[in-house]
N, C-alpha and C positions, 0 to 999 in steps of 0.2 A: 746529410744524415748518414750515420754509420750503418753498415750492413748489419742484419740481425745475427745473433749468436745461435748456434745449433749445438745442444747437448745431445750426444749420441749415447744411448743406453743399449747394451747388447748382451744377451745371454746366449753364447755360442752353442752350447749343448742343446738348448731348447729350440734354437732357430727363431728366437724372438728378439725384436728390437723396438725401440721407441725413440723418436726424435722430439725433444722439447725445444721449442723456439722461444727465445727471449730477446728483448731489445738490447740487452747488454750481457756481459759475462762478469757478474759481480759475486761476492761472497753470499749475498742474500739469494741471488738466482740459483747458485750452486746448492745452498742449503734447502731451498724449496724443491729442487729436483731430487735431492737425496730423500727428502721426506716423502715425496710422491713414490719414489722407487720402493722404499721400505713399507709404507703404509697402504699403498694401492696395488702396485704391480707384483710385489712379493710379500704381501702381508702375512702369509702363513710360513714363510721361510724362517728357519732357526738362525741361519747364518747367510750373509751375503758377502761374497768375496769381491771387492771392488778394486779393479785395476784402473789406474788413471795416470795422467801425466803429473808432473811435479810443479804445478802452478801454486803460488802462495795461497790462493783462496781455497784450495782443495784440502781443508783441514777441519777438525772439530770446532775450531774457533769460529768458523762461519756459521755454525748452528747458533752460537750465542749472539752473533750479530743479527741473525734473522728472527730468532724466537726469544720469548722471555726465558730467563735463566732456569726457572722451574721446569719449563717444557723442554728446553735444550738438554738439561742434565738428566731429566727423568725419562727421556725418550728412549726407551730400551732398544727399539729396533735399530737406532743409530748408535747409541753409546756403547752397546755391547754386542749387537748382532752383525754389524758391518765390520769386516776386517779389511785392512789395507796392507797387502804384502809390500815390502819395500821394493822399489823398482830403481834400477840404476839410471842415473841421468844419462841420456844419450842412447839408451838401449832401444832395440827395434821392435819390441813386443807391441808397440802402439800402432804398427802399420801393417797388419795382415791384409793381403790383397782383397779378399772378398768380404771383409767387414763392411767395406764400401759405404760411404755416406751417400745420401741421395744424389742422383746423377747431376752433374754440373753444379756441385755445391760450391759456387763461387759468388763473389759480389754481384756479378752481372746476372746470374741466374736467380739469385735470392735478394733482390734489392730492398724488399720490405718484409716485415714480420708476417703480414697477411699472405703474401705470395709464398713465403717460406713455409708457413703452416699448411697451406693448401697442397703444395708440391710434396712436402715431407710426409704428410698424412697419406697421400696416394702411394708413395714409394713404400712407406712403412706397412701399409695394408697389404700390398702385393707381396712383399718379402715375407711377412708373417703368415699370410695365407698358404704359402708354399713351405713354411718352416725352413727357410734357407739358412743353412749352417755356414760356418766359416771354412774356408779352404786355406788353412794355415800353410804358408810357404816357408816359414822359418822353423825347421825341425829341431828337436832336442839335440841331435848330433851337431848341427850347424851352430846352435846356441853355445854349446860347450866349447867349440873352437873359437868362435868370434868373441865371446864374452869371458874367455878364460881369465883375462886380467882382472875381472871384477870379483872373482871368487878365490878363497884361500886354497892353496894346494894341500892335498891330503898325503 
């Protein structure tokens, strides 16, 4: 049996995070997590800026795979409220030190969805109770130097 998938949702300025445990990492799982993010966790937000890796399932097409067309196209919180800044393949924004997933987030520590849910909920509750923010190690100055080749020169 494959280890479970952990979707990590993190609002760094609020010190809020949520871990959604799924059996797989499919387009339908991704679409359901986005729907929960927009409809439950940030239902009153006008805009959600979503930073994510560049997997093929991380697209609006996943909404059409998961939901009826009328719901997917009319779902304003996703179709117009979530913005996805373009991210360079291979850039290091995805790995800030203190975003930290649940401790020991490995196949050995999370062999089943049930164990994953229990452990991740405890971790999530502790981090949210303290509004633990991100300790970004990658500064703007460092980014300008390391990622210079990705941006046009002025």
